[in-house]
N, C-alpha and C positions, 0 to 999 in steps of 0.2 A: 759565620753561622748565626742565625739569630734565634737566640734560644727564648723568646717571649712569646709567653701562650697568647690565642688566639682569645682568649676570653680569663679574666679574675675569679678565683673562688668566691669572690667576696661579691661578684656581679650578679651572680645567680640568688643570692639573698638580698641583696640589695634592689633590683630589678622589683622584688615583690611588695617594696616597703612604699611610704606616703611620696610622689614625683615630686618635691623640693623645688627641683633644677625644671618645670615646666610653669613656672609661677613668675613673669619678668618682673626685674629689679624695678623699675621704673615704677611699676604699680603699689609696691610695697614703699618704695618712698614719698609718694602721695598719698599713699591711704597713712604713712605716719604724722603726718601735715594736719589731717584729717582726726586722730586722737590726741597730738598735741592741744590744738584747737580744745578738745574735749575733753581733756586733762588739767588745760589750764582755768576752766570754768567751771566743772563739775570736780576735781578730781579724777585720780585715774584710776580704772578699772572699780569705779564707782558702782554699777552693774551688780558686780560679784557681789556688792555688801548690801546694796538699797533693793537691788532688782529692775524690771523695766517691765512693760506695756509695750507688747507687740503688736497694737496699732499706733500709738504712738511714734514708732519711728518706722513702722510703715508709711506713715502720714510725712515725714520729714522726707524718707528717701524720694514720696512721689513730689514733695514741691522741689528738692534739688532735682529729680530728672525734667521736671514741667520749664523751670528754668535754666537746664542745659541743653534740652530739646529745643529753647525757642531766643539760642543763639547766645548766652549769659554762661561762659565754662568758669568762670570763678565768682566768687563772692564779689562784691565790691568791696565790703570794708575790710573781713580777713584775707582775704586774696586767694583762701582756700579752696581748689577748686569742684564743682559741686558734687562730678564725678568719683571723687577722692570720700566726700561727703555720705555720697550712698555705699559703699564700698564698707566706710566704719560702720554705718548702721545696718549692715547685712551681717557683720564682723563679729555686732555686738550682739543681735538674735541668736544668732549660732554660740557663741559663747555661754549666755544666759542660759540657752535653752539647755546646754550640756554642762553646765554648773548647780541647776535646779532655782533660777531664778529668772526663769521668763514668766509673766503673766501671761497667759496663752488666751487673749479678748479676743483672736478673730472672729467676725459672724461665723453664725450656724453653717453646716457646708450647704454650697450648690453644686451643680453638676455643670459647673463650669466648662469643664477640659472636654466631656463628653459636646458640649455645647461647638467649641471651638472646632470640634472637628466635623460635627454638620454643618457649620457654614462653609466648609470647604468647596460644598454643591452648589454656593449661593455667587462666591467669590467667582467659579469659573464659568458661571451663567452669567455674571457681569461682564467677566471679559469678553466674554462672547457678542454679547449682544453690543458691546462697544467697540469691535476692535477694528472697525476700521477708522474709528475716532484717534487723532494724534495730538490731543492740547499737549501745549507747554507746559514740563510741571516745575510748579515753582519750589525753588530750598531759598538753603541762607544768603546766597548769591545774588537773589535777586530782593534781597532787604534795602533799603531805602538809604544805608549808610554809607552804600557801596557805590552810592552816585544816581541821579538820574538816567532816564533812560537814554540812548545813545542819538544825540542832536541829527547825526548823519541820515536817521529815519528808520533804520534797518530797527530796529526796538531792541537790540543788546543794552545791556546796562554795564552801569561801572563810567568814573574817570578818567582811566587809562586810554590808551590807544583802544580801538574796537576792533578785534578779528574779523569781526564780521565783512565790513564794509571801507574799515580802513579808514575809519574818520580819527584823527585826534584832537581834542582838546588843548586851544591855542595856550593856557596857562592850567596846565593839571597841578591842583592841589590834594594831598594822598597825607595825611600824617595822624599817628596813633601814638597816644600817650599811656603807659604803660604803669607811671613811676608818681604818686601826688606830688614827690619833693621834686619833679622835673616842672612845677606849674610855672615858676619863674622863667626859664628858658620856653617853653611854650608859650607864652606870655609875649615872651621878646619878638620870638620865632613870627607870631602873629601880626605884630604890630608892623615886623618889615614887611610880610607880604602885604599887608595892607597898605604900608604908602608906596610898594614897588607898582602896585597895582591899582591906586588911589582912583588915576582917572578914568581905566577900565568900570571900574565897581563905583564910580559916580559917587566917592567920597572925599570931603573936604580936607585940605591937608592939616588944619587942627584939629580935628577930629581923631584922627591917629596919635597924638599926641595928649587927648584925652581932655584936651580946653573946650571952653562953652560954648 
């Protein structure tokens, strides 16, 4: 016999409260690194004591978003993810506003929301106007760091095997360095690769050893 109830009395109360369970722990962990950076540089919860300007954090968010959207996931110096810094900026603005410490220096209001809604008609018009055009829509996968266009002539990018035409480079060289402490290992790897393929690369043997 199962005496368990389909629900617990606490469920009815808990379901009306803030659903913290919906926030991914991974996001909280990344957010913590952003706040740690700020605490080490400016002191923890400094905004509650000193106050902050909305425009300063809005600008910071846009800089971080611009860097992330253009292919840089984390700050090269701090290694904190740009999106974590964006979340930290938003959290500080919300908390400062709650605590009465936000200097709300946003510009005078403008009917931006109304204009965005009005542009739906323009967008629909443009899509209809060019409905028969099917250009390649470029993404981060088309960046030069992923390699040149496929030598096989199909136009695909990347150093790995081309799935479009089957072309496979004779000497695929793909490596990524994520830790500055591995620079010596990286140098040794480069030297080995250059030595192994010096004839194909047209490199004199002494050049690999760093000799003049």
